[in-house]
Structure formats: C-alpha cells, structure tokens
C-alpha positions as CSV (number, residue, x, y, z in Angstrom):
1,X,38.9,12.1,-86.1
2,X,37.9,14.7,-83.5
3,X,39.7,15.1,-80.1
4,X,36.6,16.6,-78.4
5,X,36.1,15.2,-75.0
6,X,32.6,14.5,-73.8
7,X,31.8,15.4,-70.2
8,X,30.1,12.6,-68.4
9,X,26.5,13.5,-67.5
10,X,25.3,13.3,-63.9
11,X,24.1,9.8,-62.8
12,X,20.5,11.0,-62.0
13,X,20.2,12.4,-65.6
14,X,21.5,9.2,-67.2
15,X,19.2,7.0,-65.0
16,X,16.1,9.2,-65.6
17,X,16.8,9.4,-69.3
18,X,17.1,5.6,-69.6
19,X,13.9,5.0,-67.6
20,X,11.9,7.5,-69.6
21,X,13.4,6.1,-72.9
22,X,12.2,2.6,-71.9
23,X,8.7,3.8,-71.1
24,X,8.5,5.9,-74.2
25,X,9.7,3.1,-76.5
26,X,7.5,0.6,-74.7
27,X,4.4,2.7,-75.3
28,X,5.1,4.2,-78.7
29,X,6.6,1.1,-80.4
30,X,4.0,-1.2,-78.7
31,X,1.2,1.0,-79.9
32,X,2.6,1.1,-83.5
33,X,3.2,-2.7,-83.6
34,X,-0.3,-3.3,-82.2
35,X,-1.9,-1.0,-84.6
36,X,-0.1,-2.6,-87.6
37,X,-1.0,-6.1,-86.5
38,X,-4.5,-5.5,-85.3
39,X,-3.9,-6.2,-81.7
40,X,-5.5,-3.0,-80.3
41,X,-7.8,-3.5,-77.3
42,X,-10.1,-1.2,-75.4
43,X,-7.8,1.0,-73.3
44,X,-4.5,-0.4,-74.8
45,X,-3.0,-3.2,-76.7
46,X,-2.0,-6.8,-76.3
47,X,0.9,-8.4,-78.1
48,X,1.6,-12.2,-78.2
49,X,3.7,-14.4,-80.4
50,X,5.6,-12.8,-83.3
51,X,4.3,-9.2,-82.8
52,X,5.7,-9.4,-79.2
53,X,9.1,-10.5,-80.6
54,X,9.0,-7.6,-83.2
55,X,8.1,-5.2,-80.4
56,X,11.1,-6.4,-78.2
57,X,13.5,-6.3,-81.2
58,X,12.4,-2.7,-82.1
59,X,12.9,-1.6,-78.5
60,X,16.4,-3.0,-78.5
61,X,17.1,-1.4,-81.9
62,X,15.9,2.0,-80.6
63,X,18.5,1.9,-77.8
64,X,21.3,0.5,-79.9
65,X,20.9,2.8,-82.8
66,X,20.1,5.8,-80.6
67,X,23.2,5.4,-78.5
68,X,25.6,4.0,-81.0
69,X,24.9,5.9,-84.2
70,X,22.4,8.8,-83.5
71,X,24.4,10.5,-80.7
72,X,21.7,9.7,-78.1
73,X,18.1,8.7,-77.7
74,X,15.2,11.0,-77.4
75,X,15.5,11.6,-73.6
76,X,19.3,11.8,-73.9
77,X,18.8,14.8,-76.1
78,X,16.1,16.3,-73.8
79,X,18.5,16.1,-70.8
80,X,21.5,17.2,-72.9
81,X,23.4,14.0,-72.5
82,X,26.0,13.6,-75.1
83,X,27.1,10.0,-76.0
84,X,30.6,9.3,-77.4
85,X,30.4,8.0,-81.0
86,X,32.5,5.2,-82.4
87,X,35.4,6.1,-84.6
88,X,34.8,6.2,-88.4
C-alpha cells in the first residue's frame, strides 16, 4: 500500500472536468449506441426504450469505472486531477 497523498484539485477544475465529462459521455456514448441500434437521425440521434437505458447505464459506468478504477476520467486527466484509488 502506498502512502502517497493526493493534493485536492481546485473546485473550478473538478466542476469543469465533471461538466465536460458529462457532455463528452453524452455525445460519444449516445452516438455509439444510436449507430449500433440504427437510431441515427439527420443532425443527430434519438434514443427511446432499451437503447436509452443502455445509454444511461454506459454513462454511469463511464464515471464509476473512470473514477474508481482508472484513476480519473478523460477530463480529469486533461486537467491533471488525480483521484484516490481504493486499497487493494
């Protein structure tokens, strides 16, 4: 076990990273689910029913896995935000 302390990032960085992560996951995961399920529309996508549930579950998984096991999400890494990891 490591005794390395993680310095808490500034609030504006954490808030901005969370907002950008949500929009990124919303667009990228939504596009992927829509493309796989044939729900692409002119200028975007529409998800209803089970594809919408899959989309929501994947967004939740992105945040959970990113923060809990991967050391941070995409925008955490861009802003240099380090997340404490659970003990082994």
